[in-house]
N, CA, C and O atoms as a GROMACS GRO file, in nm:
protein
  356
    1GLY      N    1  -1.724   2.455  -0.541
    1GLY     CA    2  -1.750   2.237  -0.591
    1GLY      C    3  -1.619   2.229  -0.531
    1GLY      O    4  -1.529   2.286  -0.469
    2LEU      N    5  -1.691   2.061  -0.621
    2LEU     CA    6  -1.569   1.985  -0.591
    2LEU      C    7  -1.470   2.003  -0.672
    2LEU      O    8  -1.374   1.932  -0.641
    3TYR      N    9  -1.444   2.106  -0.815
    3TYR     CA   10  -1.367   2.138  -0.872
    3TYR      C   11  -1.209   2.191  -0.736
    3TYR      O   12  -1.101   2.140  -0.704
    4LEU      N   13  -1.277   2.301  -0.700
    4LEU     CA   14  -1.216   2.378  -0.530
    4LEU      C   15  -1.117   2.234  -0.480
    4LEU      O   16  -0.999   2.204  -0.496
    5ALA      N   17  -1.229   2.170  -0.418
    5ALA     CA   18  -1.220   2.061  -0.283
    5ALA      C   19  -1.023   2.048  -0.337
    5ALA      O   20  -0.971   2.064  -0.447
    6PRO      N   21  -0.959   2.014  -0.197
    6PRO     CA   22  -0.879   1.916  -0.102
    6PRO      C   23  -0.844   1.749  -0.296
    6PRO      O   24  -0.933   1.688  -0.356
    7ARG      N   25  -0.675   1.742  -0.323
    7ARG     CA   26  -0.693   1.693  -0.398
    7ARG      C   27  -0.568   1.549  -0.356
    7ARG      O   28  -0.446   1.559  -0.368
    8LYS      N   29  -0.601   1.495  -0.334
    8LYS     CA   30  -0.474   1.424  -0.295
    8LYS      C   31  -0.493   1.319  -0.443
    8LYS      O   32  -0.556   1.352  -0.544
    9ILE      N   33  -0.397   1.147  -0.415
    9ILE     CA   34  -0.363   1.054  -0.488
    9ILE      C   35  -0.349   0.927  -0.436
    9ILE      O   36  -0.241   0.898  -0.385
   10LEU      N   37  -0.486   0.800  -0.440
   10LEU     CA   38  -0.426   0.749  -0.350
   10LEU      C   39  -0.335   0.654  -0.386
   10LEU      O   40  -0.271   0.695  -0.483
   11ARG      N   41  -0.310   0.575  -0.362
   11ARG     CA   42  -0.185   0.489  -0.420
   11ARG      C   43  -0.217   0.335  -0.353
   11ARG      O   44  -0.200   0.320  -0.232
   12CYS      N   45  -0.260   0.232  -0.429
   12CYS     CA   46  -0.328   0.160  -0.375
   12CYS      C   47  -0.229  -0.014  -0.493
   12CYS      O   48  -0.180  -0.036  -0.604
   13ARG      N   49  -0.263  -0.096  -0.341
   13ARG     CA   50  -0.188  -0.280  -0.417
   13ARG      C   51  -0.321  -0.295  -0.497
   13ARG      O   52  -0.430  -0.243  -0.474
   14CYS      N   53  -0.272  -0.403  -0.626
   14CYS     CA   54  -0.353  -0.448  -0.687
   14CYS      C   55  -0.355  -0.503  -0.731
   14CYS      O   56  -0.278  -0.488  -0.826
   15SER      N   57  -0.460  -0.676  -0.731
   15SER     CA   58  -0.396  -0.811  -0.810
   15SER      C   59  -0.562  -0.848  -0.832
   15SER      O   60  -0.668  -0.832  -0.772
   16GLY      N   61  -0.502  -0.919  -0.980
   16GLY     CA   62  -0.620  -0.941  -1.014
   16GLY      C   63  -0.693  -1.016  -0.974
   16GLY      O   64  -0.717  -1.019  -0.854
   17PRO      N   65  -0.796  -1.161  -1.124
   17PRO     CA   66  -0.780  -1.112  -1.254
   17PRO      C   67  -0.866  -0.899  -1.306
   17PRO      O   68  -0.972  -0.844  -1.276
   18PHE      N   69  -0.771  -0.866  -1.372
   18PHE     CA   70  -0.858  -0.718  -1.441
   18PHE      C   71  -0.922  -0.719  -1.531
   18PHE      O   72  -0.955  -0.838  -1.533
   19LEU      N   73  -0.962  -0.680  -1.601
   19LEU     CA   74  -1.090  -0.572  -1.739
   19LEU      C   75  -1.025  -0.452  -1.706
   19LEU      O   76  -0.989  -0.379  -1.614
   20ARG      N   77  -1.028  -0.472  -1.845
   20ARG     CA   78  -0.948  -0.311  -1.938
   20ARG      C   79  -1.102  -0.248  -1.996
   20ARG      O   80  -1.168  -0.313  -2.076
   21TYR      N   81  -1.128  -0.175  -1.968
   21TYR     CA   82  -1.221  -0.073  -2.038
   21TYR      C   83  -1.164   0.040  -2.104
   21TYR      O   84  -1.055   0.090  -2.080
   22PRO      N   85  -1.298   0.096  -2.242
   22PRO     CA   86  -1.238   0.184  -2.300
   22PRO      C   87  -1.191   0.367  -2.245
   22PRO      O   88  -1.263   0.448  -2.187
   23GLY      N   89  -1.049   0.384  -2.291
   23GLY     CA   90  -1.042   0.514  -2.270
   23GLY      C   91  -0.875   0.482  -2.136
   23GLY      O   92  -0.845   0.537  -2.030
   24ASP      N   93  -0.817   0.386  -2.205
   24ASP     CA   94  -0.750   0.352  -2.110
   24ASP      C   95  -0.760   0.313  -1.902
   24ASP      O   96  -0.681   0.341  -1.812
   25LYS      N   97  -0.847   0.267  -1.901
   25LYS     CA   98  -0.911   0.196  -1.749
   25LYS      C   99  -0.966   0.055  -1.714
   25LYS      O  100  -1.074   0.003  -1.741
   26ILE      N  101  -0.834  -0.002  -1.633
   26ILE     CA  102  -0.871  -0.082  -1.546
   26ILE      C  103  -0.915  -0.069  -1.423
   26ILE      O  104  -0.890   0.019  -1.341
   27ALA      N  105  -1.020  -0.213  -1.414
   27ALA     CA  106  -1.071  -0.203  -1.291
   27ALA      C  107  -1.005  -0.346  -1.268
   27ALA      O  108  -1.001  -0.422  -1.365
   28ALA      N  109  -0.924  -0.412  -1.074
   28ALA     CA  110  -0.852  -0.508  -1.054
   28ALA      C  111  -0.986  -0.571  -0.976
   28ALA      O  112  -1.100  -0.524  -0.975
   29CYS      N  113  -0.928  -0.721  -0.895
   29CYS     CA  114  -1.065  -0.736  -0.851
   29CYS      C  115  -1.026  -0.714  -0.706
   29CYS      O  116  -1.109  -0.754  -0.625
   30THR      N  117  -0.916  -0.659  -0.659
   30THR     CA  118  -0.879  -0.680  -0.511
   30THR      C  119  -0.762  -0.565  -0.558
   30THR      O  120  -0.671  -0.567  -0.640
   31VAL      N  121  -0.820  -0.447  -0.446
   31VAL     CA  122  -0.736  -0.258  -0.409
   31VAL      C  123  -0.735  -0.262  -0.267
   31VAL      O  124  -0.823  -0.310  -0.196
   32VAL      N  125  -0.624  -0.206  -0.227
   32VAL     CA  126  -0.537  -0.197  -0.112
   32VAL      C  127  -0.493  -0.084  -0.119
   32VAL      O  128  -0.384  -0.064  -0.173
   33PRO      N  129  -0.560   0.009  -0.071
   33PRO     CA  130  -0.478   0.150  -0.083
   33PRO      C  131  -0.350   0.127   0.034
   33PRO      O  132  -0.376   0.046   0.123
   34VAL      N  133  -0.216   0.191   0.036
   34VAL     CA  134  -0.153   0.215   0.083
   34VAL      C  135  -0.028   0.292   0.088
   34VAL      O  136   0.092   0.265   0.103
   35GLY      N  137  -0.147   0.465   0.060
   35GLY     CA  138  -0.045   0.518   0.076
   35GLY      C  139  -0.104   0.671   0.036
   35GLY      O  140  -0.207   0.676  -0.032
   36ILE      N  141  -0.044   0.783   0.075
   36ILE     CA  142  -0.125   0.906  -0.028
   36ILE      C  143  -0.052   0.951  -0.054
   36ILE      O  144   0.051   0.936   0.012
   37LEU      N  145  -0.052   1.068  -0.211
   37LEU     CA  146   0.020   1.076  -0.260
   37LEU      C  147   0.009   1.263  -0.290
   37LEU      O  148  -0.100   1.319  -0.299
   38ASP      N  149   0.094   1.310  -0.298
   38ASP     CA  150   0.035   1.507  -0.331
   38ASP      C  151   0.032   1.461  -0.488
   38ASP      O  152   0.108   1.378  -0.538
   39PRO      N  153  -0.050   1.518  -0.543
   39PRO     CA  154  -0.045   1.605  -0.694
   39PRO      C  155   0.085   1.618  -0.756
   39PRO      O  156   0.184   1.646  -0.688
   40PRO      N  157   0.093   1.597  -0.901
   40PRO     CA  158   0.195   1.660  -0.936
   40PRO      C  159   0.199   1.808  -0.947
   40PRO      O  160   0.104   1.879  -0.978
   41ILE      N  161   0.326   1.848  -0.916
   41ILE     CA  162   0.393   2.001  -0.933
   41ILE      C  163   0.336   2.094  -1.084
   41ILE      O  164   0.405   2.099  -1.186
   42GLY      N  165   0.175   2.174  -1.069
   42GLY     CA  166   0.167   2.232  -1.167
   42GLY      C  167   0.013   2.162  -1.159
   42GLY      O  168  -0.062   2.219  -1.238
   43TYR      N  169  -0.036   2.082  -1.104
   43TYR     CA  170  -0.214   2.049  -1.085
   43TYR      C  171  -0.272   2.162  -1.041
   43TYR      O  172  -0.275   2.211  -0.928
   44GLN      N  173  -0.327   2.206  -1.166
   44GLN     CA  174  -0.463   2.305  -1.132
   44GLN      C  175  -0.517   2.274  -0.994
   44GLN      O  176  -0.473   2.346  -0.905
   45ALA      N  177  -0.584   2.202  -0.967
   45ALA     CA  178  -0.647   2.177  -0.830
   45ALA      C  179  -0.576   2.202  -0.744
   45ALA      O  180  -0.642   2.213  -0.641
   46ILE      N  181  -0.487   2.216  -0.728
   46ILE     CA  182  -0.387   2.195  -0.618
   46ILE      C  183  -0.419   2.281  -0.438
   46ILE      O  184  -0.416   2.402  -0.461
   47SER      N  185  -0.435   2.267  -0.343
   47SER     CA  186  -0.519   2.348  -0.219
   47SER      C  187  -0.376   2.282  -0.094
   47SER      O  188  -0.278   2.209  -0.103
   48ARG      N  189  -0.461   2.386   0.043
   48ARG     CA  190  -0.378   2.367   0.102
   48ARG      C  191  -0.334   2.183   0.149
   48ARG      O  192  -0.393   2.089   0.096
   49PRO      N  193  -0.220   2.163   0.256
   49PRO     CA  194  -0.194   2.032   0.271
   49PRO      C  195  -0.307   1.968   0.390
   49PRO      O  196  -0.383   2.018   0.474
   50ALA      N  197  -0.260   1.797   0.335
   50ALA     CA  198  -0.411   1.747   0.444
   50ALA      C  199  -0.326   1.816   0.544
   50ALA      O  200  -0.206   1.843   0.540
   51SER      N  201  -0.444   1.845   0.658
   51SER     CA  202  -0.402   1.860   0.822
   51SER      C  203  -0.310   1.687   0.882
   51SER      O  204  -0.297   1.575   0.832
   52ALA      N  205  -0.283   1.728   0.958
   52ALA     CA  206  -0.251   1.592   1.073
   52ALA      C  207  -0.320   1.493   1.071
   52ALA      O  208  -0.306   1.385   1.014
   53ASP      N  209  -0.441   1.553   1.174
   53ASP     CA  210  -0.569   1.530   1.155
   53ASP      C  211  -0.616   1.354   1.049
   53ASP      O  212  -0.616   1.232   1.064
   54GLY      N  213  -0.644   1.450   0.957
   54GLY     CA  214  -0.638   1.375   0.810
   54GLY      C  215  -0.524   1.244   0.830
   54GLY      O  216  -0.527   1.126   0.864
   55VAL      N  217  -0.465   1.304   0.803
   55VAL     CA  218  -0.296   1.203   0.781
   55VAL      C  219  -0.332   1.104   0.934
   55VAL      O  220  -0.278   0.998   0.900
   56ARG      N  221  -0.375   1.083   1.043
   56ARG     CA  222  -0.326   1.064   1.149
   56ARG      C  223  -0.477   0.911   1.062
   56ARG      O  224  -0.440   0.800   1.022
   57ASP      N  225  -0.618   0.958   1.059
   57ASP     CA  226  -0.768   0.896   1.038
   57ASP      C  227  -0.701   0.810   0.926
   57ASP      O  228  -0.685   0.689   0.943
   58PHE      N  229  -0.661   0.876   0.805
   58PHE     CA  230  -0.681   0.766   0.662
   58PHE      C  231  -0.553   0.684   0.761
   58PHE      O  232  -0.635   0.634   0.838
   59ALA      N  233  -0.395   0.624   0.824
   59ALA     CA  234  -0.394   0.620   0.865
   59ALA      C  235  -0.412   0.491   0.917
   59ALA      O  236  -0.371   0.379   0.886
   60ARG      N  237  -0.503   0.546   1.024
   60ARG     CA  238  -0.617   0.431   1.132
   60ARG      C  239  -0.731   0.320   0.959
   60ARG      O  240  -0.714   0.202   0.929
   61GLY      N  241  -0.822   0.413   0.893
   61GLY     CA  242  -0.843   0.325   0.816
   61GLY      C  243  -0.758   0.218   0.740
   61GLY      O  244  -0.811   0.110   0.715
   62LEU      N  245  -0.622   0.245   0.701
   62LEU     CA  246  -0.561   0.153   0.600
   62LEU      C  247  -0.526   0.027   0.743
   62LEU      O  248  -0.568  -0.089   0.744
   63ALA      N  249  -0.451   0.085   0.841
   63ALA     CA  250  -0.432  -0.027   0.972
   63ALA      C  251  -0.540  -0.104   0.964
   63ALA      O  252  -0.505  -0.216   0.926
   64ARG      N  253  -0.695  -0.094   0.988
   64ARG     CA  254  -0.797  -0.208   0.989
   64ARG      C  255  -0.812  -0.218   0.832
   64ARG      O  256  -0.804  -0.330   0.782
   65THR      N  257  -0.834  -0.098   0.741
   65THR     CA  258  -0.844  -0.267   0.598
   65THR      C  259  -0.727  -0.362   0.594
   65THR      O  260  -0.764  -0.476   0.566
   66GLN      N  261  -0.575  -0.347   0.617
   66GLN     CA  262  -0.505  -0.404   0.661
   66GLN      C  263  -0.503  -0.546   0.762
   66GLN      O  264  -0.431  -0.643   0.739
   67GLU      N  265  -0.603  -0.534   0.883
   67GLU     CA  266  -0.642  -0.642   0.937
   67GLU      C  267  -0.707  -0.724   0.863
   67GLU      O  268  -0.683  -0.844   0.850
   68ARG      N  269  -0.815  -0.645   0.797
   68ARG     CA  270  -0.965  -0.736   0.744
   68ARG      C  271  -0.852  -0.764   0.631
   68ARG      O  272  -0.768  -0.746   0.720
   69VAL      N  273  -0.803  -0.781   0.561
   69VAL     CA  274  -0.688  -0.785   0.456
   69VAL      C  275  -0.667  -0.970   0.470
   69VAL      O  276  -0.695  -1.065   0.397
   70SER      N  277  -0.584  -0.948   0.641
   70SER     CA  278  -0.518  -0.996   0.688
   70SER      C  279  -0.592  -1.137   0.751
   70SER      O  280  -0.531  -1.244   0.745
   71ALA      N  281  -0.730  -1.129   0.811
   71ALA     CA  282  -0.794  -1.273   0.836
   71ALA      C  283  -0.822  -1.265   0.684
   71ALA      O  284  -0.716  -1.246   0.624
   72SER      N  285  -0.928  -1.273   0.602
   72SER     CA  286  -0.947  -1.287   0.518
   72SER      C  287  -0.883  -1.396   0.449
   72SER      O  288  -0.937  -1.497   0.403
   73ARG      N  289  -0.750  -1.362   0.446
   73ARG     CA  290  -0.687  -1.451   0.414
   73ARG      C  291  -0.657  -1.556   0.490
   73ARG      O  292  -0.622  -1.663   0.440
   74GLU      N  293  -0.666  -1.538   0.601
   74GLU     CA  294  -0.634  -1.674   0.734
   74GLU      C  295  -0.748  -1.756   0.709
   74GLU      O  296  -0.747  -1.879   0.712
   75MET      N  297  -0.845  -1.687   0.685
   75MET     CA  298  -1.016  -1.749   0.680
   75MET      C  299  -0.999  -1.864   0.574
   75MET      O  300  -1.011  -1.986   0.574
   76ARG      N  301  -0.969  -1.778   0.495
   76ARG     CA  302  -0.934  -1.838   0.309
   76ARG      C  303  -0.754  -1.987   0.370
   76ARG      O  304  -0.691  -2.048   0.284
   77ALA      N  305  -0.729  -1.997   0.489
   77ALA     CA  306  -0.625  -2.063   0.460
   77ALA      C  307  -0.668  -2.192   0.505
   77ALA      O  308  -0.634  -2.303   0.464
   78GLU      N  309  -0.739  -2.162   0.586
   78GLU     CA  310  -0.881  -2.247   0.668
   78GLU      C  311  -0.946  -2.391   0.632
   78GLU      O  312  -0.939  -2.513   0.645
   79THR      N  313  -1.041  -2.238   0.555
   79THR     CA  314  -1.094  -2.265   0.462
   79THR      C  315  -1.084  -2.394   0.372
   79THR      O  316  -1.175  -2.470   0.338
   80ARG      N  317  -0.940  -2.400   0.344
   80ARG     CA  318  -0.843  -2.475   0.201
   80ARG      C  319  -0.839  -2.633   0.289
   80ARG      O  320  -0.887  -2.744   0.266
   81ARG      N  321  -0.760  -2.577   0.396
   81ARG     CA  322  -0.741  -2.663   0.552
   81ARG      C  323  -0.840  -2.762   0.569
   81ARG      O  324  -0.806  -2.880   0.583
   82LEU      N  325  -1.039  -2.704   0.570
   82LEU     CA  326  -1.099  -2.801   0.618
   82LEU      C  327  -1.158  -2.879   0.536
   82LEU      O  328  -1.206  -2.991   0.552
   83GLU      N  329  -1.147  -2.752   0.372
   83GLU     CA  330  -1.167  -2.909   0.280
   83GLU      C  331  -1.114  -2.990   0.218
   83GLU      O  332  -1.182  -3.050   0.135
   84GLN      N  333  -0.976  -3.022   0.232
   84GLN     CA  334  -0.869  -3.068   0.160
   84GLN      C  335  -0.955  -3.166   0.332
   84GLN      O  336  -1.065  -3.211   0.301
   85GLU      N  337  -0.921  -3.193   0.466
   85GLU     CA  338  -0.972  -3.253   0.517
   85GLU      C  339  -1.078  -3.277   0.528
   85GLU      O  340  -1.114  -3.329   0.634
   86VAL      N  341  -1.171  -3.250   0.431
   86VAL     CA  342  -1.281  -3.343   0.421
   86VAL      C  343  -1.273  -3.426   0.303
   86VAL      O  344  -1.295  -3.547   0.300
   87ALA      N  345  -1.244  -3.357   0.216
   87ALA     CA  346  -1.202  -3.478   0.100
   87ALA      C  347  -1.134  -3.594   0.113
   87ALA      O  348  -1.172  -3.702   0.068
   88GLU      N  349  -1.008  -3.568   0.192
   88GLU     CA  350  -0.949  -3.704   0.281
   88GLU      C  351  -1.072  -3.774   0.320
   88GLU      O  352  -1.128  -3.794   0.211
   89MET      N  353  -1.147  -3.823   0.410
   89MET     CA  354  -1.259  -3.867   0.456
   89MET      C  355  -1.298  -3.963   0.356
   89MET      O  356  -1.403  -4.026   0.368
   0.00000   0.00000   0.00000
């Protein structure tokens, strides 16, 4: 089952607003993956290291995500410029 599946920790950059849930859980409005970490030494479900193909696939996915985030920021900036232009009319 999943208990024996390979484990990694996904490191993310998060921004708010944030919601706090019971049990010390937090939800963020924006979550952007920035890397993969190995579990702490002694973690019970440690398995073999990720393959080079898996790391490359993650890196490609991360690059695509970063491109989409950048494009989204550019679109929001353009929307603000257009809204300001219309407001000045």
